[in-house]
TORKOL-4160 file (C-alpha; in steps of 0.2 Angstrom, whole numbers, padded with zeros to 4 digits, m for minus):
215
<pt num="1" X="0043" Y="m0008" Z="0080"/>
<pt num="2" X="0031" Y="m0010" Z="0066"/>
<pt num="3" X="0037" Y="m0016" Z="0049"/>
<pt num="4" X="0033" Y="0000" Z="0040"/>
<pt num="5" X="0044" Y="0010" Z="0052"/>
<pt num="6" X="0058" Y="m0004" Z="0052"/>
<pt num="7" X="0059" Y="m0002" Z="0033"/>
<pt num="8" X="0067" Y="0016" Z="0035"/>
<pt num="9" X="0081" Y="0009" Z="0045"/>
<pt num="10" X="0091" Y="0005" Z="0029"/>
<pt num="11" X="0091" Y="0024" Z="0026"/>
<pt num="12" X="0105" Y="0031" Z="0037"/>
<pt num="13" X="0097" Y="0048" Z="0037"/>
<pt num="14" X="0080" Y="0042" Z="0044"/>
<pt num="15" X="0075" Y="0046" Z="0062"/>
<pt num="16" X="0072" Y="0028" Z="0066"/>
<pt num="17" X="0090" Y="0023" Z="0060"/>
<pt num="18" X="0098" Y="0037" Z="0071"/>
<pt num="19" X="0088" Y="0032" Z="0086"/>
<pt num="20" X="0092" Y="0014" Z="0084"/>
<pt num="21" X="0111" Y="0018" Z="0083"/>
<pt num="22" X="0110" Y="0027" Z="0099"/>
<pt num="23" X="0103" Y="0013" Z="0109"/>
<pt num="24" X="0106" Y="m0005" Z="0111"/>
<pt num="25" X="0088" Y="m0011" Z="0109"/>
<pt num="26" X="0071" Y="m0005" Z="0102"/>
<pt num="27" X="0062" Y="0001" Z="0117"/>
<pt num="28" X="0058" Y="m0014" Z="0128"/>
<pt num="29" X="0057" Y="m0027" Z="0115"/>
<pt num="30" X="0075" Y="m0032" Z="0117"/>
<pt num="31" X="0078" Y="m0032" Z="0099"/>
<pt num="32" X="0094" Y="m0024" Z="0092"/>
<pt num="33" X="0096" Y="m0015" Z="0076"/>
<pt num="34" X="0105" Y="m0030" Z="0069"/>
<pt num="35" X="0091" Y="m0041" Z="0074"/>
<pt num="36" X="0078" Y="m0031" Z="0064"/>
<pt num="37" X="0089" Y="m0029" Z="0049"/>
<pt num="38" X="0092" Y="m0048" Z="0049"/>
<pt num="39" X="0074" Y="m0051" Z="0050"/>
<pt num="40" X="0071" Y="m0040" Z="0035"/>
<pt num="41" X="0084" Y="m0049" Z="0025"/>
<pt num="42" X="0076" Y="m0066" Z="0029"/>
<pt num="43" X="0059" Y="m0059" Z="0025"/>
<pt num="44" X="0065" Y="m0053" Z="0008"/>
<pt num="45" X="0067" Y="m0071" Z="0003"/>
<pt num="46" X="0050" Y="m0077" Z="0010"/>
<pt num="47" X="0039" Y="m0062" Z="0006"/>
<pt num="48" X="0048" Y="m0052" Z="m0007"/>
<pt num="49" X="0033" Y="m0045" Z="m0015"/>
<pt num="50" X="0025" Y="m0039" Z="0001"/>
<pt num="51" X="0042" Y="m0031" Z="0006"/>
<pt num="52" X="0044" Y="m0023" Z="m0010"/>
<pt num="53" X="0027" Y="m0015" Z="m0010"/>
<pt num="54" X="0030" Y="m0009" Z="0008"/>
<pt num="55" X="0047" Y="m0001" Z="0004"/>
<pt num="56" X="0039" Y="0007" Z="m0011"/>
<pt num="57" X="0025" Y="0014" Z="m0001"/>
<pt num="58" X="0033" Y="0019" Z="0016"/>
<pt num="59" X="0051" Y="0022" Z="0011"/>
<pt num="60" X="0047" Y="0028" Z="m0007"/>
<pt num="61" X="0061" Y="0017" Z="m0014"/>
<pt num="62" X="0060" Y="0018" Z="m0033"/>
<pt num="63" X="0070" Y="0002" Z="m0035"/>
<pt num="64" X="0058" Y="m0008" Z="m0024"/>
<pt num="65" X="0043" Y="0000" Z="m0033"/>
<pt num="66" X="0050" Y="m0007" Z="m0050"/>
<pt num="67" X="0051" Y="m0024" Z="m0041"/>
<pt num="68" X="0033" Y="m0022" Z="m0034"/>
<pt num="69" X="0027" Y="m0018" Z="m0051"/>
<pt num="70" X="0035" Y="m0034" Z="m0059"/>
<pt num="71" X="0028" Y="m0045" Z="m0045"/>
<pt num="72" X="0011" Y="m0037" Z="m0048"/>
<pt num="73" X="0012" Y="m0039" Z="m0067"/>
<pt num="74" X="0015" Y="m0058" Z="m0065"/>
<pt num="75" X="m0001" Y="m0058" Z="m0054"/>
<pt num="76" X="m0010" Y="m0048" Z="m0067"/>
<pt num="77" X="m0006" Y="m0061" Z="m0080"/>
<pt num="78" X="m0013" Y="m0075" Z="m0069"/>
<pt num="79" X="m0029" Y="m0065" Z="m0065"/>
<pt num="80" X="m0031" Y="m0060" Z="m0084"/>
<pt num="81" X="m0031" Y="m0079" Z="m0089"/>
<pt num="82" X="m0046" Y="m0082" Z="m0077"/>
<pt num="83" X="m0057" Y="m0067" Z="m0082"/>
<pt num="84" X="m0053" Y="m0062" Z="m0100"/>
<pt num="85" X="m0060" Y="m0075" Z="m0112"/>
<pt num="86" X="m0048" Y="m0072" Z="m0127"/>
<pt num="87" X="m0031" Y="m0080" Z="m0128"/>
<pt num="88" X="m0015" Y="m0071" Z="m0122"/>
<pt num="89" X="m0007" Y="m0059" Z="m0134"/>
<pt num="90" X="0004" Y="m0044" Z="m0134"/>
<pt num="91" X="m0011" Y="m0032" Z="m0131"/>
<pt num="92" X="m0017" Y="m0042" Z="m0116"/>
<pt num="93" X="0001" Y="m0041" Z="m0109"/>
<pt num="94" X="0002" Y="m0022" Z="m0111"/>
<pt num="95" X="m0015" Y="m0020" Z="m0102"/>
<pt num="96" X="m0010" Y="m0032" Z="m0088"/>
<pt num="97" X="0007" Y="m0023" Z="m0086"/>
<pt num="98" X="m0001" Y="m0006" Z="m0086"/>
<pt num="99" X="m0015" Y="m0012" Z="m0073"/>
<pt num="100" X="m0001" Y="m0018" Z="m0062"/>
<pt num="101" X="0008" Y="m0002" Z="m0062"/>
<pt num="102" X="m0007" Y="0008" Z="m0059"/>
<pt num="103" X="m0013" Y="m0003" Z="m0045"/>
<pt num="104" X="0004" Y="m0002" Z="m0036"/>
<pt num="105" X="0004" Y="0017" Z="m0038"/>
<pt num="106" X="m0013" Y="0018" Z="m0030"/>
<pt num="107" X="m0008" Y="0006" Z="m0016"/>
<pt num="108" X="0008" Y="0017" Z="m0013"/>
<pt num="109" X="m0002" Y="0033" Z="m0010"/>
<pt num="110" X="0000" Y="0041" Z="0007"/>
<pt num="111" X="m0006" Y="0057" Z="0015"/>
<pt num="112" X="0010" Y="0065" Z="0009"/>
<pt num="113" X="0008" Y="0060" Z="m0009"/>
<pt num="114" X="0004" Y="0076" Z="m0020"/>
<pt num="115" X="m0015" Y="0077" Z="m0023"/>
<pt num="116" X="m0019" Y="0061" Z="m0014"/>
<pt num="117" X="m0025" Y="0069" Z="0003"/>
<pt num="118" X="m0043" Y="0070" Z="0005"/>
<pt num="119" X="m0053" Y="0086" Z="0010"/>
<pt num="120" X="m0053" Y="0079" Z="0028"/>
<pt num="121" X="m0034" Y="0084" Z="0028"/>
<pt num="122" X="m0028" Y="0066" Z="0027"/>
<pt num="123" X="m0035" Y="0062" Z="0045"/>
<pt num="124" X="m0049" Y="0051" Z="0039"/>
<pt num="125" X="m0061" Y="0060" Z="0051"/>
<pt num="126" X="m0072" Y="0075" Z="0051"/>
<pt num="127" X="m0081" Y="0086" Z="0064"/>
<pt num="128" X="m0098" Y="0079" Z="0068"/>
<pt num="129" X="m0111" Y="0093" Z="0071"/>
<pt num="130" X="m0123" Y="0082" Z="0081"/>
<pt num="131" X="m0109" Y="0076" Z="0093"/>
<pt num="132" X="m0103" Y="0093" Z="0095"/>
<pt num="133" X="m0120" Y="0100" Z="0099"/>
<pt num="134" X="m0123" Y="0087" Z="0113"/>
<pt num="135" X="m0106" Y="0084" Z="0119"/>
<pt num="136" X="m0100" Y="0089" Z="0137"/>
<pt num="137" X="m0088" Y="0104" Z="0139"/>
<pt num="138" X="m0074" Y="0092" Z="0144"/>
<pt num="139" X="m0076" Y="0081" Z="0128"/>
<pt num="140" X="m0060" Y="0077" Z="0119"/>
<pt num="141" X="m0058" Y="0082" Z="0101"/>
<pt num="142" X="m0057" Y="0064" Z="0095"/>
<pt num="143" X="m0074" Y="0061" Z="0103"/>
<pt num="144" X="m0082" Y="0075" Z="0092"/>
<pt num="145" X="m0078" Y="0067" Z="0075"/>
<pt num="146" X="m0083" Y="0053" Z="0064"/>
<pt num="147" X="m0076" Y="0044" Z="0049"/>
<pt num="148" X="m0075" Y="0054" Z="0033"/>
<pt num="149" X="m0088" Y="0048" Z="0020"/>
<pt num="150" X="m0077" Y="0053" Z="0005"/>
<pt num="151" X="m0062" Y="0043" Z="0009"/>
<pt num="152" X="m0070" Y="0030" Z="0021"/>
<pt num="153" X="m0058" Y="0034" Z="0034"/>
<pt num="154" X="m0042" Y="0032" Z="0024"/>
<pt num="155" X="m0037" Y="0050" Z="0023"/>
<pt num="156" X="m0035" Y="0048" Z="0004"/>
<pt num="157" X="m0045" Y="0053" Z="m0011"/>
<pt num="158" X="m0053" Y="0038" Z="m0020"/>
<pt num="159" X="m0046" Y="0035" Z="m0037"/>
<pt num="160" X="m0060" Y="0036" Z="m0050"/>
<pt num="161" X="m0062" Y="0020" Z="m0060"/>
<pt num="162" X="m0063" Y="0032" Z="m0076"/>
<pt num="163" X="m0046" Y="0038" Z="m0072"/>
<pt num="164" X="m0038" Y="0021" Z="m0073"/>
<pt num="165" X="m0048" Y="0017" Z="m0089"/>
<pt num="166" X="m0041" Y="0033" Z="m0097"/>
<pt num="167" X="m0024" Y="0029" Z="m0093"/>
<pt num="168" X="m0025" Y="0011" Z="m0100"/>
<pt num="169" X="m0034" Y="0017" Z="m0116"/>
<pt num="170" X="m0019" Y="0028" Z="m0121"/>
<pt num="171" X="m0009" Y="0012" Z="m0122"/>
<pt num="172" X="m0023" Y="0001" Z="m0129"/>
<pt num="173" X="m0034" Y="0013" Z="m0140"/>
<pt num="174" X="m0044" Y="m0001" Z="m0146"/>
<pt num="175" X="m0050" Y="m0006" Z="m0129"/>
<pt num="176" X="m0068" Y="m0002" Z="m0128"/>
<pt num="177" X="m0075" Y="0005" Z="m0112"/>
<pt num="178" X="m0088" Y="m0008" Z="m0109"/>
<pt num="179" X="m0074" Y="m0022" Z="m0112"/>
<pt num="180" X="m0063" Y="m0013" Z="m0099"/>
<pt num="181" X="m0077" Y="m0013" Z="m0085"/>
<pt num="182" X="m0083" Y="m0030" Z="m0089"/>
<pt num="183" X="m0066" Y="m0039" Z="m0090"/>
<pt num="184" X="m0052" Y="m0029" Z="m0085"/>
<pt num="185" X="m0058" Y="m0018" Z="m0070"/>
<pt num="186" X="m0061" Y="m0034" Z="m0060"/>
<pt num="187" X="m0042" Y="m0038" Z="m0063"/>
<pt num="188" X="m0037" Y="m0021" Z="m0057"/>
<pt num="189" X="m0048" Y="m0022" Z="m0041"/>
<pt num="190" X="m0041" Y="m0040" Z="m0038"/>
<pt num="191" X="m0023" Y="m0033" Z="m0040"/>
<pt num="192" X="m0026" Y="m0019" Z="m0028"/>
<pt num="193" X="m0033" Y="m0032" Z="m0015"/>
<pt num="194" X="m0018" Y="m0042" Z="m0019"/>
<pt num="195" X="m0006" Y="m0028" Z="m0014"/>
<pt num="196" X="m0014" Y="m0026" Z="0003"/>
<pt num="197" X="m0014" Y="m0045" Z="0005"/>
<pt num="198" X="0005" Y="m0045" Z="0002"/>
<pt num="199" X="0007" Y="m0031" Z="0014"/>
<pt num="200" X="m0002" Y="m0041" Z="0028"/>
<pt num="201" X="0008" Y="m0057" Z="0024"/>
<pt num="202" X="0024" Y="m0047" Z="0026"/>
<pt num="203" X="0019" Y="m0039" Z="0042"/>
<pt num="204" X="0014" Y="m0056" Z="0049"/>
<pt num="205" X="0030" Y="m0063" Z="0044"/>
<pt num="206" X="0040" Y="m0049" Z="0052"/>
<pt num="207" X="0030" Y="m0050" Z="0068"/>
<pt num="208" X="0034" Y="m0069" Z="0069"/>
<pt num="209" X="0052" Y="m0067" Z="0066"/>
<pt num="210" X="0055" Y="m0053" Z="0078"/>
<pt num="211" X="0045" Y="m0061" Z="0092"/>
<pt num="212" X="0056" Y="m0076" Z="0089"/>
<pt num="213" X="0072" Y="m0065" Z="0090"/>
<pt num="214" X="0066" Y="m0057" Z="0106"/>
<pt num="215" X="0062" Y="m0073" Z="0115"/>
């Protein structure tokens, strides 16, 4: 069971939890529900930021969302010191905190997030006229599509850079647009990349733990 599905087991109403309670192990892995929950508990102490991000994204946990934003804000302060020439002050702290929240919000978007789904329907793929024209009659539907150019296969509408700036400038009206794009936009992009890196680390840690449990 992938980590993003294992996270829903803490919710007694989730389908995964119900399925786990009805059997002694997960498919052929030999892992019990207790094994997986134990692994999640251990992972919380080692990859807390990544786990909080994934709980916020896949389980829509508001408490974990706040923890994820707090961790991202700490990272934002570190990044800001590297790219923003001026010394740290209250204004910089406000901008860093805001960028952290916005980055986590963007990371947490899924196809079921209101307004986030791309025109491709959230599949990340669209029909390819050329493939359809020359395809054999027994071609499978998946063979007649190509990655959506709008979302680059993610199934989600890209978030315009201008939208992030408009959100930040409401809290820091003195922030000039050119200053944002020169100094703060790289911080935002790095924060978003950090979110995905934390997810990868949490996923890798989970795989390592569950393989050890199943051995």
